[in-house]
C-alpha positions in Angstrom: -14.4 -44.2 43.0 -12.5 -43.8 40.0 -10.2 -40.8 40.0 -11.0 -38.7 37.2 -8.2 -36.7 35.5 -9.2 -33.3 34.5 -8.7 -32.6 30.9 -6.4 -29.7 30.0 -8.1 -26.5 29.2 -8.4 -25.9 25.5 -5.9 -23.3 24.1 -7.0 -20.8 21.6 -5.9 -21.5 18.1 -2.8 -19.7 16.9 -3.5 -16.6 14.8 -1.8 -16.6 11.4 0.8 -13.9 10.7 -0.4 -11.4 8.2 1.5 -11.6 4.9 4.5 -9.2 4.5 3.6 -6.0 2.6 6.2 -4.0 0.6 6.5 -0.3 1.5 6.0 2.3 -1.3 9.2 3.8 -2.8 10.3 6.9 -0.9 11.4 10.1 -2.9 15.1 10.9 -2.7 16.1 13.2 0.1 17.3 16.7 -1.1 19.9 18.6 0.8 18.6 21.2 3.1 18.1 24.7 1.5 20.2 27.3 3.3 18.2 30.2 4.7 18.8 33.6 3.0 19.5 36.6 5.2 16.5 38.8 5.7 16.2 41.5 3.0 16.2 45.0 4.5 13.1 47.0 3.8 14.0 50.5 2.6 12.6 53.3 4.5 9.8 55.1 2.9 10.8 58.6 1.9 8.2 61.1 1.4 8.3 62.7 -2.1 9.5 66.2 -2.4 6.8 68.7 -2.9 6.2 69.5 -6.6 7.1 73.0 -7.7 4.3 75.3 -8.6 3.1 75.0 -12.2 4.1 78.7 -12.7 7.7 77.9 -11.8 7.8 74.9 -14.2 6.4 77.0 -17.0 9.1 79.7 -16.4 11.9 77.1 -16.4 10.5 75.6 -19.6 10.4 79.0 -21.3 14.0 79.9 -20.2 15.3 76.5 -21.4 13.6 76.9 -24.8 15.1 80.4 -25.1 18.6 79.2 -24.3 18.3 76.5 -26.8 17.0 78.8 -29.5 19.7 81.4 -28.9 22.4 78.8 -28.7 21.4 77.4 -32.1 21.2 80.9 -33.5 24.7 81.7 -32.2 26.2 78.5 -33.5 24.6 79.2 -36.9 25.8 82.8 -37.0 29.4 81.7 -36.0 29.3 79.1 -38.8 28.1 81.6 -41.4 30.8 84.1 -40.5 33.6 81.5 -40.3 32.6 79.9 -43.7 32.0 83.3 -45.5 34.1 83.7 -48.6 36.1 86.9 -49.1 34.2 87.3 -52.4 31.0 87.9 -50.4 31.9 90.2 -47.5 28.8 91.5 -45.6 30.1 94.9 -44.6 27.1 95.5 -42.3 27.3 96.0 -38.6 25.2 97.1 -35.6 24.7 100.8 -35.2 25.6 100.8 -31.5 29.4 100.5 -31.9 29.7 103.3 -34.4 30.3 101.2 -37.6 28.9 102.4 -40.9 26.3 100.6 -42.9 28.1 99.5 -46.0 26.4 97.7 -48.8 27.0 94.0 -49.3 30.3 93.6 -51.1 31.4 91.2 -53.8 34.6 90.9 -55.9 34.3 92.0 -59.5 34.4 89.5 -62.4 37.8 88.7 -63.9 38.8 88.3 -67.6 38.5 84.8 -68.8 41.2 82.6 -67.5 42.7 85.3 -65.2 43.4 84.2 -61.6 42.9 86.3 -58.5 45.9 87.6 -56.6 47.4 85.4 -54.0 46.1 82.2 -55.7 47.9 79.4 -57.3 48.9 80.3 -60.8 49.4 84.0 -60.0 52.9 84.1 -58.5 53.3 87.8 -59.6 50.3 88.7 -57.3 48.7 90.9 -60.1 45.2 92.3 -59.8 43.6 91.5 -63.1 40.2 93.1 -62.2 39.3 96.6 -63.1 40.9 98.7 -60.3 37.9 101.0 -60.2 35.7 98.0 -59.3 38.0 97.3 -56.3 37.3 100.6 -54.7 35.2 100.3 -51.5 31.7 101.8 -52.2 30.3 104.6 -50.0 28.2 103.5 -47.0 24.5 104.4 -46.5 23.8 108.1 -45.8 27.1 109.3 -47.4 27.4 112.4 -49.7 29.7 111.5 -52.6 32.8 113.6 -53.3 32.3 115.3 -56.6 36.1 115.2 -57.3 36.7 111.6 -56.3 33.8 109.7 -58.0 35.3 106.3 -58.2 37.0 106.7 -61.6 40.6 107.3 -62.7 42.5 110.4 -61.5 45.8 111.9 -62.6 49.0 112.0 -60.7 48.6 115.7 -59.8 45.2 115.1 -58.2 46.7 112.3 -56.1 49.7 114.5 -55.1 47.2 117.2 -53.8 46.5 114.9 -50.8 50.1 115.5 -49.6 51.9 118.5 -48.1 53.5 120.7 -50.7 57.0 119.9 -49.5 56.6 116.2 -50.4 55.0 116.5 -53.8 58.1 117.0 -56.0 59.9 113.9 -54.7 56.7 111.8 -54.9 56.0 112.9 -58.4 59.5 111.7 -59.5 59.1 108.3 -57.8 55.7 107.7 -59.3 57.1 108.4 -62.7 60.1 106.1 -62.1 57.9 103.4 -60.6 55.7 103.4 -63.8 52.4 103.6 -62.0 49.8 102.1 -64.4 46.5 103.5 -62.8 45.3 105.6 -59.9 41.6 105.2 -58.9 39.9 107.2 -56.2 36.6 107.6 -54.4 35.5 110.0 -51.6 32.4 110.8 -49.5 31.3 112.7 -46.4 29.1 111.3 -43.6 26.3 113.2 -41.8 28.6 113.7 -38.8 31.1 115.5 -41.0 33.7 112.6 -41.3 35.2 112.7 -44.8 36.8 109.7 -46.5 39.2 109.5 -49.4 40.5 106.2 -50.8 43.2 106.0 -53.4 44.3 102.8 -55.2 47.7 102.8 -57.0 48.5 99.9 -59.4 52.1 99.4 -60.4 53.6 97.5 -63.2 54.7 94.7 -60.8 54.8 93.8 -57.2 58.5 94.8 -57.1 57.6 98.4 -58.0 54.9 98.5 -55.4 57.3 97.2 -52.7 60.0 99.7 -53.8 57.5 102.5 -53.5 56.6 101.4 -50.0 60.2 101.1 -48.9 61.4 104.3 -50.5 58.6 106.3 -48.9 59.4 104.6 -45.5 55.8 103.4 -45.2 55.5 101.2 -42.1 58.6 102.4 -40.2 57.1 105.9 -40.6 53.8 107.3 -41.8 55.4 108.1 -45.1 55.0 111.5 -46.7 53.1 114.1 -44.7 49.5 114.6 -45.7 47.9 118.0 -46.2 46.8 119.4 -42.9 48.6 116.7 -40.8 52.3 117.3 -40.5 52.8 114.8 -37.7 51.3 111.3 -37.4 51.8 108.5 -34.9 51.4 104.8 -35.1 47.9 103.8 -34.2 48.5 101.3 -31.4 44.8 100.4 -31.2 45.0 98.7 -34.6 45.2 94.9 -34.1 45.2 93.9 -37.8 41.9 92.2 -37.5 40.4 91.1 -40.8 43.7 91.5 -42.6 43.9 89.2 -45.7 46.9 86.9 -45.7 49.8 87.9 -48.0 48.8 91.6 -47.6 50.2 94.3 -45.2 48.5 97.1 -43.4 50.1 100.2 -41.8 47.8 102.5 -39.7 48.5 106.0 -38.2 46.6 108.8 -36.6 47.3 112.5 -35.8 48.0 112.9 -32.1 46.6 115.6 -29.9 46.8 118.5 -30.0 45.7 118.5 -33.6 44.5 121.4 -35.8 40.9 122.1 -36.9 40.5 118.4 -37.8 42.1 115.1 -36.8 43.5 113.0 -39.7 43.7 109.2 -39.8 45.5 107.3 -42.5 46.1 103.6 -43.4 48.0 101.9 -46.1 47.2 98.5 -47.6 50.0 96.8 -49.6 48.5 94.0 -51.7 50.7 92.6 -54.5 51.0 95.1 -57.3 48.6 97.5 -55.7 48.9 100.0 -52.8 45.8 101.4 -51.2 45.6 104.6 -49.1 42.6 105.4 -46.9 42.4 108.9 -45.3 39.7 110.1 -42.9 39.3 113.3 -41.1 36.6 115.2 -39.1 36.6 118.7 -37.7 36.1 119.4 -34.0 37.8 118.7 -30.7 36.4 115.1 -30.6 38.5 114.1 -33.6 37.9 111.4 -36.2 36.1 108.3 -34.8 38.3 105.3 -34.8 35.8 102.5 -35.3 34.5 103.4 -38.7 38.0 104.2 -39.9 39.2 100.7 -38.9 36.1 99.2 -40.5 36.7 101.1 -43.8 40.4 99.9 -43.9 39.4 96.3 -43.2 36.8 96.2 -46.0 39.1 97.8 -48.5 41.8 95.3 -47.6 39.2 92.5 -48.2 38.5 93.8 -51.7 42.2 93.9 -52.5 42.8 90.4 -51.3 
């Protein structure tokens, strides 16, 4: 028998390798983002209870009132601070005892004449009619029939002083060449009488000499009729005094006679003013209207 050689088993055909495929482009790698710390959550606070509507309305009313009165006060302060001496009100509340004076204004001057204490008037001369510089009487006053606001003679002025002083005063008034004396008087319903005298001299030097010779300022000057002794009024603070003028104020101390006398001098350039007030009774002459009268007369002379 013929040996038969077994044929080798057939091998499976080799599989072909798949073709190489390119990978798609990858995005660039970003650095890692750091983690933020956790944000704290605020605690929830319950709202405060709303005030009642009535309280809100009250607060609003009071706020409005404060604003209104504040604006009114500021406006009043500005009006007073900016007021010109040529337009002095002279009015005041009744509660503090001041009198109701009319609104004041300075009289007109001759053409080209300056007012005292202004540039161009180094002599400090009052060019206005002296009678127009007298303070008018307040509301409710009864005019004095002897002192009506016009000119008076030397003898009528001397009658305001004690008899022992008149001879010396008469001589000095003559030597000082007084040009004019104007006077006005009145009486108020409470019995307070007022007399105002304005003396105009030929120059400021004569006015100053009269003041110094009569010792006005260091003393009350010559004694007034019915008031032999006068003391310095220490309550006078000089409020409202016009610059370049001087005021000297005195009153009769207790015990006084039937009436208490108060007097004040205003020295303003070539003119000297004398204000005298008195009232009968133990209560004496009220101080507030006396100071008010003196201040306003000083304003007119300034």
